[in-house]
C-alpha positions in Angstrom: -0.1 -0.1 -0.1 2.7 2.5 1.1 4.5 1.7 -2.4 1.2 2.2 -4.2 1.0 5.7 -2.7 4.3 6.3 -3.2 3.9 6.0 -7.1 0.6 7.8 -6.9 2.4 11.0 -5.6 5.4 10.3 -7.5 3.2 10.8 -11.0 1.1 13.5 -9.4 4.5 15.5 -8.5 5.6 14.7 -12.0 2.5 16.2 -13.6 3.0 19.6 -11.1 6.2 19.7 -12.3 5.1 19.4 -15.9 2.2 22.1 -15.7 4.8 24.5 -13.4 7.4 24.3 -16.8 4.4 24.7 -18.9 3.0 27.7 -17.3 6.3 29.1 -15.4 6.7 32.4 -18.2 3.1 33.8 -16.9 5.0 34.5 -13.5 7.7 36.7 -15.1 11.2 37.4 -13.3 11.7 35.5 -10.3 14.8 34.8 -8.3 15.9 31.7 -8.1 15.1 31.4 -4.1 11.7 32.6 -5.5 11.1 29.8 -8.1 12.6 26.8 -5.6 10.0 28.5 -3.1 6.9 28.2 -5.4 7.9 24.6 -6.7 8.4 23.6 -3.0 4.6 24.8 -2.2 3.5 23.0 -5.3 5.1 19.6 -4.5 4.1 19.8 -1.0 0.8 20.8 -2.0 0.4 18.0 -4.3 1.8 15.7 -1.1 -0.7 16.6 0.8 -3.9 16.1 -1.7 -2.1 12.7 -2.6 -2.3 11.4 0.8 -5.1 12.7 1.3 -6.9 10.8 -1.6 -5.0 7.5 -0.8 -6.5 7.6 2.9 -10.1 7.7 1.4 -9.7 5.1 -1.0 -8.2 2.8 1.5 -11.7 4.0 3.8 -13.8 2.9 0.6 -11.8 -0.3 -0.5 -13.6 -3.3 0.4 -11.9 -5.5 2.9 -11.4 -9.2 1.4 
C-alpha cells in the first residue's frame, strides 16, 4: 500500500512539475530562490492532496 501511495504521489508530482514548466513564463521574473519556493509549495500541496486521496481510497475499499 505504501509503495502504491508513493507511486501515485510521484506521478502527481511529475504532472505538477510539467504544468509548472509549461506555465512558468506567466510568473514573470523570479529569483532562483523564489522559483524554488514556488516549486516547494506546489510539491508539498500535491503530496498532501495525494495523501488525503489515498486515505479516502483505503477507507472505501472493500476488505477481502
